[in-house]
All heavy atoms as an XYZ file, in Angstrom:
988
protein
N     -92.661     20.830     22.514
C     -91.395     21.132     22.811
C     -90.560     19.918     23.255
O     -91.125     19.061     23.910
C     -91.383     22.141     24.022
C     -89.975     22.368     24.552
S     -89.709     23.418     25.980
C     -91.283     23.923     26.356
N     -89.425     19.822     22.739
C     -88.565     18.656     23.009
C     -87.477     19.027     24.060
O     -86.770     19.919     23.858
C     -87.835     18.159     21.705
C     -88.805     17.615     20.745
C     -88.149     17.307     19.377
N     -87.086     18.326     19.023
C     -87.439     19.366     18.210
N     -88.679     19.590     17.847
N     -86.364     20.223     17.856
N     -87.567     18.254     25.170
C     -86.593     18.522     26.221
C     -85.763     17.223     26.549
O     -86.271     16.183     26.699
C     -87.276     18.947     27.511
C     -88.085     20.201     27.260
C     -86.282     19.093     28.685
C     -88.856     20.622     28.510
N     -84.516     17.367     26.509
C     -83.639     16.284     26.905
C     -83.175     16.498     28.351
O     -82.626     17.454     28.644
C     -82.347     16.344     25.991
C     -81.275     15.274     26.231
C     -81.784     13.869     26.210
C     -80.063     15.492     25.214
N     -83.540     15.482     29.183
C     -83.239     15.407     30.577
C     -82.022     14.533     30.753
O     -82.075     13.307     30.423
C     -84.460     14.971     31.417
C     -83.996     14.840     32.850
C     -85.607     15.917     31.259
N     -80.911     15.006     31.254
C     -79.706     14.276     31.508
C     -79.407     14.247     32.915
O     -78.857     15.244     33.464
C     -78.521     14.909     30.694
C     -77.316     13.973     30.769
C     -79.059     15.214     29.329
N     -79.756     13.155     33.601
C     -79.437     13.060     35.079
C     -79.192     11.605     35.401
O     -79.930     10.658     34.825
C     -80.706     13.468     35.874
C     -80.621     13.348     37.364
C     -81.175     14.906     35.557
N     -78.174     11.303     36.177
C     -77.761      9.921     36.433
C     -78.699      9.251     37.456
O     -78.896      7.987     37.488
C     -76.274      9.771     36.769
C     -76.001     10.550     38.088
O     -76.519     11.585     38.315
O     -74.996     10.177     38.768
N     -79.238     10.043     38.338
C     -80.185      9.470     39.354
C     -81.646      9.112     38.780
O     -82.326     10.032     38.242
C     -80.367     10.484     40.463
N     -81.989      7.943     38.773
C     -83.203      7.381     38.105
C     -84.416      8.067     38.628
O     -85.353      8.446     37.946
C     -83.289      5.927     38.218
N     -84.429      8.293     40.000
C     -85.633      8.967     40.489
C     -85.728     10.348     40.145
O     -86.929     10.781     39.872
C     -85.625      8.770     42.109
C     -84.330      9.452     42.710
O     -83.343      9.617     42.051
O     -84.358      9.780     43.971
N     -84.734     11.113     40.026
C     -84.791     12.494     39.504
C     -85.200     12.453     38.090
O     -86.013     13.353     37.659
C     -83.457     13.238     39.705
C     -83.226     13.604     41.172
C     -81.880     14.271     41.297
O     -81.366     14.953     40.345
O     -81.342     14.306     42.420
N     -84.654     11.636     37.288
C     -85.042     11.543     35.838
C     -86.520     11.359     35.703
O     -87.259     11.979     34.992
C     -84.327     10.446     35.051
C     -83.049     10.886     34.463
C     -82.598      9.776     33.432
N     -82.778      8.439     33.800
C     -81.820      7.674     34.535
N     -80.718      8.201     34.883
N     -82.124      6.397     34.753
N     -87.006     10.381     36.475
C     -88.459      9.992     36.460
C     -89.305     11.120     36.884
O     -90.296     11.478     36.364
C     -88.678      8.768     37.361
N     -88.883     11.891     37.993
C     -89.665     13.000     38.480
C     -89.804     14.091     37.461
O     -90.868     14.597     37.142
C     -89.084     13.572     39.707
C     -89.572     14.891     40.285
C     -91.040     14.690     40.855
C     -88.720     15.499     41.276
N     -88.704     14.413     36.827
C     -88.669     15.486     35.826
C     -89.377     15.036     34.539
O     -90.267     15.805     33.992
C     -87.246     15.851     35.382
C     -86.405     16.724     36.438
C     -84.980     16.698     36.131
C     -86.933     18.171     36.429
N     -89.244     13.795     34.158
C     -90.027     13.364     32.959
C     -91.478     13.396     33.222
O     -92.179     13.859     32.315
C     -89.539     11.893     32.607
N     -91.938     12.912     34.321
C     -93.378     12.941     34.621
C     -93.874     14.370     34.665
O     -94.999     14.634     33.985
C     -93.638     12.258     35.973
O     -94.944     12.355     36.324
N     -93.266     15.208     35.295
C     -93.688     16.631     35.408
C     -93.727     17.304     33.975
O     -94.657     17.916     33.628
C     -92.781     17.368     36.296
C     -93.248     18.862     36.532
C     -94.328     19.159     37.178
C     -92.435     19.861     35.956
C     -94.779     20.469     37.405
C     -92.863     21.157     36.103
C     -93.994     21.518     36.822
O     -94.448     22.707     37.085
N     -92.622     17.108     33.221
C     -92.582     17.740     31.929
C     -93.593     17.132     30.980
O     -94.221     17.864     30.124
C     -91.148     17.633     31.342
C     -90.109     18.447     32.149
C     -88.725     18.031     31.700
C     -90.407     19.913     32.004
N     -93.921     15.777     31.085
C     -94.978     15.136     30.287
C     -96.219     15.789     30.592
O     -97.078     16.037     29.661
C     -95.017     13.707     30.492
C     -94.025     12.853     29.735
N     -94.129     12.720     28.338
C     -93.028     12.136     30.164
C     -93.107     11.975     27.972
N     -92.421     11.614     29.046
N     -96.550     16.043     31.846
C     -97.877     16.687     32.315
C     -97.923     18.025     31.709
O     -99.044     18.525     31.461
C     -97.912     16.818     33.803
C     -98.055     15.480     34.462
C     -98.014     15.637     35.993
O     -98.059     16.751     36.478
N     -97.895     14.588     36.645
N     -96.797     18.734     31.401
C     -96.819     20.073     30.772
C     -97.038     19.926     29.263
O     -97.088     20.936     28.537
C     -95.648     20.853     31.046
C     -95.320     21.163     32.566
C     -94.063     21.829     32.750
C     -96.539     22.125     33.125
N     -96.968     18.811     28.721
C     -97.158     18.584     27.261
C     -95.897     18.572     26.443
O     -95.831     18.616     25.190
N     -94.701     18.314     27.267
C     -93.507     18.261     26.567
C     -93.193     16.875     26.086
O     -93.553     15.927     26.711
C     -92.369     18.736     27.578
S     -92.547     20.448     28.143
N     -92.340     16.747     25.056
C     -91.836     15.468     24.578
C     -90.394     15.410     25.310
O     -89.557     16.273     25.131
C     -91.615     15.456     23.082
C     -92.831     15.484     22.334
C     -92.620     15.577     20.864
N     -92.712     14.201     20.362
C     -92.545     13.915     19.145
N     -92.186     14.839     18.245
N     -92.664     12.622     18.661
N     -90.327     14.398     26.159
C     -89.144     14.247     26.951
C     -88.255     13.099     26.471
O     -88.840     11.952     26.360
C     -89.521     14.037     28.455
C     -88.379     13.942     29.334
C     -90.467     15.156     28.919
N     -86.946     13.375     26.391
C     -86.058     12.345     26.103
C     -85.051     12.279     27.275
O     -84.736     13.282     27.878
C     -85.229     12.667     24.767
C     -86.187     12.937     23.616
C     -86.860     14.125     23.386
C     -86.511     11.777     22.792
C     -87.690     14.326     22.345
C     -87.451     12.024     21.799
C     -88.040     13.257     21.548
O     -88.904     13.451     20.536
N     -84.578     11.095     27.509
C     -83.735     10.851     28.791
C     -82.385     10.287     28.388
O     -82.191      9.560     27.492
C     -84.411      9.781     29.644
C     -85.833     10.179     30.141
C     -86.477      9.045     30.816
C     -85.959     11.487     30.864
N     -81.458     10.771     29.182
C     -80.049     10.275     29.109
C     -79.497     10.287     30.516
O     -79.922     10.996     31.414
C     -79.185     11.284     28.280
N     -78.614      9.223     30.799
C     -78.004      9.108     32.164
C     -76.628      9.498     32.261
O     -76.086      9.486     33.437
C     -78.239      7.571     32.557
O     -77.508      6.775     31.577
N     -75.964      9.964     31.242
C     -74.634     10.599     31.369
C     -74.350     11.461     30.224
O     -75.194     11.530     29.236
C     -73.607      9.449     31.455
C     -73.457      8.631     30.200
O     -73.011      9.245     29.165
O     -73.793      7.462     30.206
N     -73.339     12.271     30.254
C     -73.011     13.236     29.348
C     -72.806     12.806     27.900
O     -73.244     13.456     26.959
N     -72.110     11.657     27.834
C     -71.805     11.108     26.500
C     -73.162     10.624     25.843
O     -73.338     10.923     24.628
C     -70.900      9.941     26.631
C     -70.281      9.452     25.356
C     -69.497     10.561     24.694
C     -69.304      8.285     25.637
N     -73.992      9.993     26.627
C     -75.394      9.600     26.037
C     -76.115     10.853     25.591
O     -76.809     10.928     24.584
C     -76.049      8.862     27.148
C     -77.437      8.286     26.696
O     -77.505      7.954     25.438
O     -78.276      7.985     27.447
N     -75.928     11.974     26.364
C     -76.664     13.282     26.111
C     -76.157     13.853     24.779
O     -76.973     14.276     23.974
C     -76.455     14.198     27.213
N     -74.880     13.858     24.516
C     -74.314     14.341     23.321
C     -74.897     13.661     22.095
O     -75.315     14.206     21.134
C     -72.789     14.384     23.373
C     -72.275     14.828     22.004
C     -72.307     15.435     24.401
N     -74.860     12.347     22.181
C     -75.386     11.513     21.053
C     -76.843     11.678     20.906
O     -77.361     11.870     19.706
C     -75.063     10.085     21.316
C     -73.723      9.646     21.364
N     -72.897      9.612     20.131
C     -72.770      9.341     22.315
C     -71.677      9.311     20.427
N     -71.588      9.211     21.718
N     -77.636     11.702     21.921
C     -79.079     11.954     21.712
C     -79.431     13.312     21.308
O     -80.334     13.486     20.437
C     -79.773     11.651     23.145
C     -79.795     10.098     23.300
C     -80.683      9.777     24.559
C     -80.691      8.283     24.728
N     -81.160      7.811     25.959
N     -78.612     14.326     21.746
C     -78.932     15.689     21.279
C     -78.692     15.801     19.760
O     -79.415     16.582     19.043
C     -78.039     16.715     21.967
N     -77.822     15.180     19.208
C     -77.517     15.241     17.828
C     -78.690     14.509     16.973
O     -79.036     14.949     15.894
C     -76.180     14.564     17.386
C     -75.038     15.392     17.881
S     -73.435     14.867     17.292
C     -73.050     13.407     18.289
N     -79.315     13.559     17.591
C     -80.361     12.820     16.818
C     -81.674     13.487     17.132
O     -82.507     13.736     16.200
C     -80.426     11.346     17.421
C     -81.666     10.652     16.823
C     -79.189     10.509     17.041
N     -82.009     13.870     18.377
C     -83.339     14.395     18.812
C     -83.524     15.852     18.418
O     -84.598     16.232     18.199
C     -83.450     14.209     20.280
C     -84.737     14.836     20.815
C     -83.605     12.666     20.540
N     -82.431     16.622     18.486
C     -82.381     18.032     18.302
C     -83.416     18.744     19.315
O     -84.393     19.316     18.895
C     -82.789     18.385     16.847
C     -82.080     17.763     15.783
C     -80.898     18.563     15.418
C     -80.166     18.004     14.135
N     -79.151     17.146     14.397
N     -83.120     18.555     20.594
C     -84.067     19.100     21.605
C     -84.047     20.659     21.540
O     -83.145     21.318     21.133
C     -83.468     18.599     22.937
C     -82.024     18.447     22.642
C     -81.984     17.975     21.204
N     -85.124     21.232     22.058
C     -85.335     22.579     22.204
C     -84.475     23.217     23.348
O     -83.918     24.322     23.326
C     -86.732     23.031     22.351
C     -87.588     22.647     21.193
O     -87.260     23.179     20.025
O     -88.527     21.823     21.413
N     -84.206     22.333     24.336
C     -83.440     22.697     25.578
C     -82.978     21.463     26.174
O     -83.594     20.329     26.071
C     -84.227     23.598     26.545
C     -83.287     24.339     27.387
C     -85.353     22.787     27.221
C     -83.875     25.590     28.082
N     -81.885     21.510     26.979
C     -81.364     20.365     27.712
C     -81.298     20.770     29.216
O     -80.728     21.852     29.504
C     -79.934     19.942     27.239
C     -79.971     19.567     25.750
C     -79.363     18.871     28.017
C     -78.715     19.400     24.953
N     -81.773     19.898     30.060
C     -81.675     19.993     31.470
C     -80.653     18.970     31.825
O     -80.913     17.813     31.665
C     -82.982     19.766     32.166
C     -84.139     20.721     31.886
C     -85.418     20.282     32.605
C     -83.728     22.256     32.380
N     -79.524     19.446     32.465
C     -78.410     18.433     32.611
C     -77.794     18.612     34.022
O     -77.494     19.689     34.484
C     -77.384     18.649     31.546
C     -76.224     17.659     31.658
S     -75.178     17.359     30.112
C     -75.131     19.074     29.464
N     -77.512     17.362     34.706
C     -76.766     17.304     35.965
C     -75.260     17.612     35.598
O     -74.890     17.454     34.438
C     -76.956     15.991     36.559
C     -76.547     15.960     37.962
O     -76.082     16.934     38.511
O     -76.765     14.908     38.569
N     -74.625     18.109     36.653
C     -73.223     18.388     36.374
C     -72.349     17.197     36.664
O     -71.369     16.876     35.958
C     -72.765     19.475     37.311
C     -72.246     20.796     36.570
C     -71.664     21.686     37.548
N     -70.201     21.264     37.916
C     -69.392     22.023     38.293
N     -69.580     23.247     38.529
N     -68.128     21.514     38.557
N     -72.576     16.529     37.775
C     -71.784     15.452     38.237
C     -72.415     14.079     37.891
O     -73.376     13.630     38.497
C     -71.534     15.527     39.742
C     -70.919     16.811     40.158
O     -70.002     17.307     39.438
N     -71.370     17.380     41.230
N     -71.829     13.367     36.809
C     -72.292     12.223     36.332
C     -71.140     11.220     35.947
O     -70.089     11.759     35.718
C     -73.226     12.358     35.071
C     -74.487     13.172     35.327
S     -75.427     13.407     33.758
C     -74.362     14.582     32.881
N     -71.429      9.900     36.004
C     -70.389      8.941     35.581
C     -70.200      9.052     34.032
O     -70.989      9.717     33.325
C     -70.898      7.621     35.996
C     -72.393      7.760     36.007
C     -72.613      9.201     36.426
N     -69.149      8.397     33.632
C     -68.822      8.325     32.154
C     -68.366      9.658     31.513
O     -67.274      9.833     31.162
C     -69.934      7.649     31.274
C     -69.556      7.476     29.877
C     -70.370      6.320     31.904
N     -69.242     10.651     31.602
C     -68.869     11.974     31.042
C     -69.734     12.962     31.821
O     -70.936     12.976     31.776
C     -69.381     12.082     29.575
S     -69.091     13.670     28.746
N     -69.074     13.854     32.562
C     -69.715     14.736     33.380
C     -70.403     15.841     32.554
O     -70.135     16.048     31.371
C     -68.830     15.418     34.462
C     -67.676     16.186     33.813
O     -67.946     17.429     33.359
O     -66.557     15.802     33.759
N     -71.199     16.665     33.258
C     -72.045     17.692     32.522
C     -71.132     18.874     32.009
O     -71.552     19.357     30.817
N     -70.155     19.211     32.661
C     -69.316     20.267     32.135
C     -68.660     19.872     30.704
O     -68.722     20.585     29.807
C     -68.153     20.604     33.056
C     -68.636     21.269     34.309
C     -67.457     21.520     35.234
C     -69.306     22.587     34.055
N     -68.083     18.593     30.709
C     -67.511     18.098     29.492
C     -68.553     17.939     28.350
O     -68.382     18.444     27.287
C     -66.887     16.675     29.795
O     -65.865     16.931     30.771
C     -66.192     16.195     28.454
N     -69.799     17.455     28.772
C     -70.817     17.285     27.755
C     -71.309     18.671     27.187
O     -71.496     18.755     26.067
C     -72.018     16.547     28.409
N     -71.317     19.637     28.066
C     -71.786     21.041     27.686
C     -70.762     21.544     26.703
O     -71.218     22.135     25.644
C     -71.929     21.977     28.940
S     -72.814     23.485     28.547
N     -69.495     21.375     26.948
C     -68.413     21.831     26.019
C     -68.533     21.157     24.671
O     -68.404     21.700     23.608
C     -67.061     21.650     26.666
C     -66.770     22.637     27.764
C     -65.416     22.470     28.323
N     -65.184     23.084     29.570
C     -65.131     22.625     30.746
N     -65.122     21.304     30.854
N     -64.974     23.346     31.856
N     -68.782     19.831     24.734
C     -68.892     19.006     23.466
C     -70.048     19.443     22.607
O     -69.947     19.683     21.440
C     -69.030     17.536     23.825
C     -67.813     16.817     24.272
C     -68.115     15.408     24.800
C     -66.713     16.782     23.297
N     -71.182     19.787     23.334
C     -72.365     20.281     22.668
C     -72.147     21.705     22.041
O     -72.603     21.989     20.913
C     -73.576     20.393     23.628
C     -74.159     19.045     24.164
C     -74.990     19.268     25.322
C     -74.924     18.402     23.003
N     -71.364     22.540     22.856
C     -71.097     23.927     22.285
C     -70.113     23.801     21.104
O     -70.142     24.629     20.251
C     -70.488     24.713     23.384
C     -71.492     25.105     24.530
C     -72.632     25.858     24.009
O     -72.406     26.847     23.371
N     -73.822     25.395     24.313
N     -69.219     22.795     21.063
C     -68.228     22.720     19.966
C     -68.843     22.056     18.727
O     -68.162     21.933     17.697
C     -67.043     21.984     20.373
C     -66.249     22.689     21.479
O     -66.431     23.956     21.553
O     -65.428     22.084     22.160
N     -70.002     21.550     18.826
C     -70.632     20.844     17.690
C     -71.517     21.680     16.888
O     -72.525     22.273     17.512
C     -71.357     19.511     18.179
C     -71.836     18.693     17.098
O     -72.577     19.079     16.162
N     -71.640     17.401     17.289
N     -71.464     21.824     15.595
C     -72.302     22.734     14.858
C     -73.734     22.325     14.890
O     -74.643     23.159     14.653
C     -71.805     22.834     13.347
O     -71.809     21.603     12.783
N     -74.011     21.023     15.069
C     -75.444     20.564     15.079
C     -76.096     20.836     16.461
O     -77.424     20.926     16.521
C     -75.473     19.030     14.852
N     -75.455     21.128     17.484
C     -75.979     21.357     18.793
C     -75.551     22.574     19.486
O     -76.017     22.886     20.583
C     -75.591     20.116     19.735
O     -74.199     20.041     19.865
C     -76.160     18.756     19.187
N     -74.707     23.438     18.888
C     -74.204     24.554     19.595
C     -75.190     25.567     20.001
O     -74.947     26.386     20.903
C     -73.009     25.170     18.867
C     -73.347     25.987     17.747
N     -73.642     25.457     16.461
C     -73.572     27.331     17.506
C     -73.984     26.365     15.652
N     -73.981     27.542     16.192
N     -76.362     25.646     19.310
C     -77.396     26.560     19.620
C     -78.390     26.070     20.652
O     -79.330     26.766     21.050
C     -78.147     26.963     18.355
C     -77.279     27.751     17.478
C     -78.010     28.296     16.298
N     -77.206     28.877     15.322
C     -77.074     30.194     15.153
N     -77.750     31.023     15.841
N     -76.266     30.690     14.244
N     -78.342     24.775     21.104
C     -79.252     24.286     21.995
C     -78.922     24.739     23.445
O     -77.825     24.477     23.918
C     -79.207     22.731     21.965
O     -79.435     22.308     20.649
C     -80.278     22.107     22.842
N     -79.853     25.405     24.099
C     -79.545     25.907     25.439
C     -79.396     24.643     26.452
O     -80.171     23.743     26.298
C     -80.673     26.849     25.767
C     -81.684     26.709     24.674
C     -81.115     25.828     23.647
N     -78.458     24.889     27.371
C     -78.263     23.870     28.454
C     -78.589     24.596     29.707
O     -77.956     25.684     29.988
C     -76.867     23.327     28.394
C     -76.653     22.471     29.577
C     -76.649     22.561     27.061
N     -79.407     23.980     30.599
C     -79.609     24.450     31.972
C     -79.058     23.340     32.877
O     -79.477     22.133     32.716
C     -81.038     24.726     32.286
C     -81.569     25.828     31.386
C     -81.199     25.139     33.834
C     -83.011     26.109     31.608
N     -78.088     23.758     33.757
C     -77.619     22.758     34.648
C     -78.547     22.683     35.886
O     -79.094     23.535     36.315
C     -76.186     23.036     35.281
C     -75.106     22.727     34.365
C     -74.266     23.576     33.772
C     -74.859     21.305     34.009
C     -73.235     23.250     32.906
C     -73.765     20.988     33.222
C     -73.016     21.915     32.643
N     -78.737     21.384     36.335
C     -79.487     21.025     37.592
C     -78.446     20.366     38.445
O     -78.028     19.219     38.139
C     -80.604     20.125     37.264
C     -81.706     20.579     36.465
C     -82.627     19.335     35.990
C     -82.627     21.551     37.233
N     -77.994     20.988     39.460
C     -76.863     20.423     40.129
C     -76.806     20.653     41.669
O     -77.251     21.749     42.064
C     -75.543     20.886     39.513
O     -74.505     20.295     40.171
N     -76.279     19.748     42.439
C     -75.981     19.888     43.772
C     -74.618     20.707     43.984
O     -74.316     20.986     45.072
N     -73.866     20.904     42.979
C     -72.668     21.624     43.052
C     -73.107     23.159     43.095
O     -73.397     23.688     42.045
C     -71.808     21.360     41.822
N     -73.070     23.711     44.227
C     -73.742     25.034     44.389
C     -72.791     26.173     44.752
O     -73.308     27.278     45.014
C     -74.820     24.910     45.472
O     -74.213     24.502     46.663
C     -75.881     23.866     45.145
N     -71.502     25.972     44.936
C     -70.634     27.046     45.199
C     -70.582     28.051     44.045
O     -70.860     27.629     42.833
C     -69.166     26.640     45.583
O     -68.666     26.150     44.385
C     -69.218     25.599     46.667
N     -70.322     29.326     44.263
C     -70.137     30.268     43.177
C     -69.201     29.821     42.136
O     -69.450     29.956     40.918
C     -69.771     31.568     43.804
C     -70.342     31.507     45.298
C     -70.214     29.942     45.603
N     -68.075     29.289     42.478
C     -67.082     28.789     41.625
C     -67.625     27.662     40.703
O     -67.359     27.694     39.500
C     -65.872     28.336     42.355
O     -65.402     29.316     43.120
C     -64.729     27.825     41.492
N     -68.419     26.791     41.307
C     -68.991     25.706     40.521
C     -69.982     26.248     39.499
O     -70.139     25.773     38.428
C     -69.571     24.619     41.439
C     -68.586     23.801     42.187
C     -69.191     23.076     43.441
O     -70.122     23.527     44.090
O     -68.654     21.942     43.639
N     -70.878     27.096     39.990
C     -71.871     27.650     39.142
C     -71.312     28.398     37.995
O     -71.715     28.374     36.750
C     -72.796     28.594     39.925
C     -73.740     27.818     40.913
C     -74.891     28.603     41.460
N     -74.516     29.936     41.924
C     -74.131     30.285     43.155
N     -74.063     29.291     44.139
N     -73.822     31.509     43.466
N     -70.217     29.288     38.254
C     -69.502     29.979     37.199
C     -68.915     29.006     36.194
O     -69.008     29.299     34.993
C     -68.472     30.890     37.820
C     -67.489     31.464     36.868
C     -69.175     32.117     38.535
N     -68.329     27.889     36.656
C     -67.681     26.912     35.811
C     -68.778     26.385     34.816
O     -68.564     26.169     33.666
C     -67.036     25.825     36.562
N     -70.033     26.206     35.381
C     -71.090     25.682     34.448
C     -71.474     26.708     33.390
O     -71.632     26.325     32.195
N     -71.506     27.940     33.765
C     -71.812     29.047     32.836
C     -70.722     29.202     31.866
O     -70.890     29.325     30.606
C     -72.167     30.305     33.499
C     -73.416     30.189     34.382
C     -73.537     31.491     35.250
C     -74.718     30.050     33.637
N     -69.506     29.122     32.250
C     -68.349     29.183     31.348
C     -68.297     28.004     30.436
O     -67.781     28.178     29.268
C     -67.016     29.249     32.150
C     -66.859     30.580     32.686
C     -65.409     30.818     33.139
N     -65.243     32.178     33.613
C     -64.515     32.473     34.656
N     -63.906     31.572     35.349
N     -64.354     33.868     35.003
N     -68.721     26.909     30.754
C     -68.796     25.710     29.863
C     -69.841     25.923     28.732
O     -69.867     25.176     27.798
C     -69.070     24.433     30.666
N     -70.769     26.909     28.921
C     -71.702     27.202     27.836
C     -73.221     27.127     28.332
O     -74.030     27.289     27.518
N     -73.486     26.819     29.531
C     -74.789     26.741     29.992
C     -75.393     28.079     30.055
O     -74.724     29.096     30.319
C     -74.843     26.059     31.487
N     -76.797     28.171     29.830
C     -77.482     29.479     29.874
C     -78.030     29.714     31.271
O     -78.401     30.885     31.552
C     -78.549     29.575     28.892
C     -78.092     29.406     27.476
C     -79.646     28.455     29.099
N     -78.015     28.757     32.175
C     -78.579     28.864     33.463
C     -78.142     27.757     34.437
O     -77.522     26.732     33.885
C     -80.150     28.970     33.428
C     -80.800     29.767     34.503
O     -80.055     30.069     35.569
O     -81.951     30.142     34.303
N     -78.440     27.882     35.650
C     -77.958     26.913     36.692
C     -79.041     26.909     37.791
O     -79.299     27.901     38.466
C     -76.600     27.434     37.178
C     -75.835     26.408     37.823
C     -74.650     25.962     37.095
C     -76.115     25.944     39.100
C     -73.836     24.963     37.752
C     -75.246     24.928     39.658
C     -74.176     24.441     39.028
O     -73.329     23.474     39.498
N     -79.631     25.740     37.960
C     -80.592     25.554     38.979
C     -80.021     24.580     40.003
O     -79.487     23.516     39.727
C     -81.903     24.905     38.447
C     -82.466     25.785     37.372
C     -82.920     24.531     39.573
C     -83.597     25.052     36.614
N     -80.040     24.972     41.272
C     -79.391     24.164     42.361
C     -80.327     23.113     42.923
O     -81.624     23.276     42.954
C     -78.890     25.057     43.462
O     -79.917     25.776     44.063
C     -77.777     25.952     42.902
N     -79.823     22.029     43.283
C     -80.568     20.942     43.862
C     -80.570     21.116     45.418
O     -79.528     21.596     45.996
C     -79.995     19.567     43.625
C     -80.075     19.158     42.208
C     -79.505     17.758     41.955
C     -79.456     17.317     40.586
N     -78.841     15.968     40.399
N     -81.554     20.836     46.113
C     -82.771     20.221     45.549
C     -83.526     21.277     44.815
O     -83.640     22.473     45.243
C     -83.609     19.716     46.816
C     -83.029     20.527     47.903
C     -81.660     20.937     47.571
N     -84.104     20.970     43.616
C     -84.825     21.956     42.826
C     -86.273     21.839     43.040
O     -86.899     20.785     43.476
C     -84.468     21.717     41.359
C     -84.826     20.340     40.811
C     -86.130     20.131     40.418
C     -83.928     19.339     40.835
C     -86.499     18.786     39.888
C     -84.160     18.047     40.408
C     -85.455     17.811     39.877
N     -86.980     22.896     42.692
C     -88.484     22.998     42.808
C     -88.919     22.901     41.346
O     -88.434     23.663     40.466
C     -88.841     24.234     43.419
C     -90.284     24.407     43.499
O     -90.948     24.947     42.612
O     -90.939     24.037     44.554
N     -89.897     22.009     41.028
C     -90.409     21.797     39.671
C     -90.959     23.097     39.114
O     -90.813     23.425     37.962
C     -91.366     20.681     39.568
C     -90.674     19.326     39.698
C     -92.539     20.821     40.465
N     -91.505     23.939     39.989
C     -92.036     25.260     39.435
C     -90.941     26.178     39.001
O     -91.047     26.887     38.022
C     -92.926     25.925     40.573
C     -94.282     25.288     40.752
C     -95.158     25.347     39.579
O     -95.343     26.350     38.941
O     -95.638     24.267     39.159
N     -89.785     26.139     39.760
C     -88.646     26.964     39.292
C     -88.172     26.447     37.961
O     -87.777     27.267     37.129
C     -87.472     26.911     40.303
C     -86.287     27.643     39.841
C     -85.088     27.557     40.832
O     -85.249     26.787     41.830
O     -84.141     28.245     40.612
N     -88.064     25.085     37.774
C     -87.677     24.586     36.521
C     -88.635     25.068     35.417
O     -88.157     25.492     34.321
C     -87.680     23.020     36.499
C     -87.407     22.445     35.156
C     -86.663     22.534     37.555
N     -89.820     25.046     35.654
C     -90.838     25.438     34.633
C     -90.689     27.003     34.300
O     -90.624     27.406     33.125
C     -92.286     25.174     35.114
C     -93.277     25.667     34.100
C     -94.715     25.110     34.323
C     -95.199     25.769     35.646
N     -96.674     25.342     35.876
N     -90.465     27.791     35.382
C     -90.244     29.198     35.071
C     -89.002     29.548     34.339
O     -88.924     30.420     33.417
C     -90.283     29.968     36.432
C     -91.667     29.975     37.065
C     -91.559     30.553     38.493
C     -92.640     30.885     36.289
N     -87.926     28.783     34.645
C     -86.671     28.963     33.915
C     -86.734     28.524     32.475
O     -86.207     29.140     31.582
C     -85.523     28.392     34.669
C     -85.185     29.140     35.947
C     -83.988     28.617     36.658
N     -83.824     29.159     37.898
C     -82.918     30.042     38.271
N     -82.052     30.463     37.340
N     -82.785     30.488     39.479
N     -87.473     27.493     32.257
C     -87.764     27.041     30.892
C     -88.500     28.168     30.120
O     -88.143     28.537     28.939
C     -88.570     25.739     30.765
C     -87.879     24.486     31.194
C     -88.866     23.326     31.332
C     -86.770     24.078     30.247
N     -89.519     28.778     30.696
C     -90.228     29.916     30.193
C     -89.229     31.097     29.775
O     -89.296     31.648     28.731
C     -91.374     30.352     30.990
C     -92.133     31.506     30.397
C     -93.572     31.503     30.743
C     -94.382     32.461     30.168
N     -94.582     32.396     28.806
N     -88.407     31.274     30.698
C     -87.396     32.498     30.501
C     -86.568     32.238     29.313
O     -86.372     33.078     28.399
C     -86.505     32.616     31.713
C     -85.291     33.553     31.350
C     -87.269     33.270     32.920
N     -85.988     30.977     29.192
C     -85.140     30.640     28.058
C     -85.710     30.315     26.722
O     -85.189     30.306     25.675
C     -84.170     29.618     28.484
C     -83.271     30.061     29.606
N     -82.299     31.015     29.437
C     -83.306     29.836     30.951
C     -81.672     31.222     30.570
N     -82.282     30.602     31.496
N     -87.036     29.828     26.750
C     -87.713     29.372     25.544
C     -88.856     30.317     25.156
O     -89.399     30.124     24.050
C     -88.278     27.976     25.702
C     -87.227     26.888     25.902
C     -87.859     25.631     26.231
C     -86.318     26.760     24.756
N     -89.178     31.261     25.951
C     -90.176     32.279     25.596
C     -91.493     31.621     25.226
O     -92.019     30.822     26.031
N     -92.032     31.997     24.034
C     -93.280     31.484     23.627
C     -93.365     29.952     23.455
O     -94.517     29.400     23.382
C     -93.839     32.214     22.425
C     -92.983     31.943     21.175
C     -93.448     32.647     19.988
C     -92.579     32.298     18.772
N     -92.941     32.844     17.650
N     -92.216     29.346     23.324
C     -92.279     27.866     23.149
C     -92.127     27.176     24.417
O     -92.047     25.908     24.471
C     -91.025     27.462     22.238
C     -91.146     28.031     20.893
O     -92.218     28.173     20.322
N     -89.971     28.424     20.372
N     -92.243     27.801     25.495
C     -92.074     27.227     26.848
C     -93.376     26.537     27.211
O     -94.446     26.824     26.692
C     -91.727     28.239     27.894
N     -93.287     25.637     28.256
C     -94.599     24.994     28.672
C     -95.498     26.065     29.260
O     -95.025     27.039     29.848
C     -94.142     24.052     29.761
C     -92.632     23.908     29.628
C     -92.187     25.097     28.824
N     -96.863     25.828     29.141
C     -97.796     26.854     29.654
C     -97.674     27.025     31.103
O     -97.420     25.974     31.907
C     -99.074     26.306     29.213
C     -98.888     24.882     28.938
C     -97.453     24.619     28.582
N     -97.774     28.216     31.537
C     -97.862     28.536     33.048
C     -99.254     28.607     33.490
O    -100.075     29.087     32.777
C     -97.092     29.898     33.318
C     -95.570     29.853     32.986
C     -95.004     31.255     33.088
C     -94.792     28.829     33.891
N     -99.511     28.166     34.813
C    -100.852     28.366     35.300
C    -101.192     29.781     35.452
O    -100.315     30.692     35.634
C    -100.744     27.534     36.583
C     -99.346     27.587     37.050
C     -98.518     27.631     35.698
N    -102.508     30.058     35.434
C    -102.925     31.479     35.766
C    -102.585     31.691     37.151
O    -102.762     30.864     37.992
C    -104.437     31.497     35.491
O    -104.817     31.120     34.217
N    -102.251     33.024     37.428
C    -101.931     33.445     38.802
C    -103.162     33.417     39.621
O    -104.285     33.570     39.119
C    -101.415     34.906     38.647
C    -101.637     35.243     37.303
C    -102.101     34.102     36.447
N    -103.029     33.003     40.891
C    -104.102     33.023     41.881
C    -104.670     34.370     41.964
O    -103.875     35.293     42.086
C    -103.730     32.406     43.191
C    -103.452     30.959     43.071
O    -103.911     30.307     42.215
O    -102.664     30.519     43.970
N    -106.043     34.533     42.135
C    -106.635     35.920     42.288
C    -106.394     36.464     43.684
O    -105.943     35.847     44.577
C    -108.115     35.701     42.185
C    -108.338     34.202     42.178
C    -107.060     33.492     42.067
């Protein structure tokens, strides 16, 4: 599975990339929305995990650009953001995102939401504890 991680904070990008690599995902990184749009057209990711508030091009604008492009409009976007008010979350969904995870996020929640949106193509989940 190809996942594009779009986060301006280097430590969060590294954390997500490391975790997703451990799950067997191919991870591509971008640090702003404009970089994400360009990489999405080249990489054709299965899903995009994107921050909302970034320099150069914010996540809302990038999500709209992805939705308006015939090459990327079917790629699901999940926002990872500290913008947590209901109005901010609704704005993310209206921009075209399929889900919204608030920061600070839990990597297990990220994995479960990937499973929800990618079904059988999602990273494997661990067996439940007995």
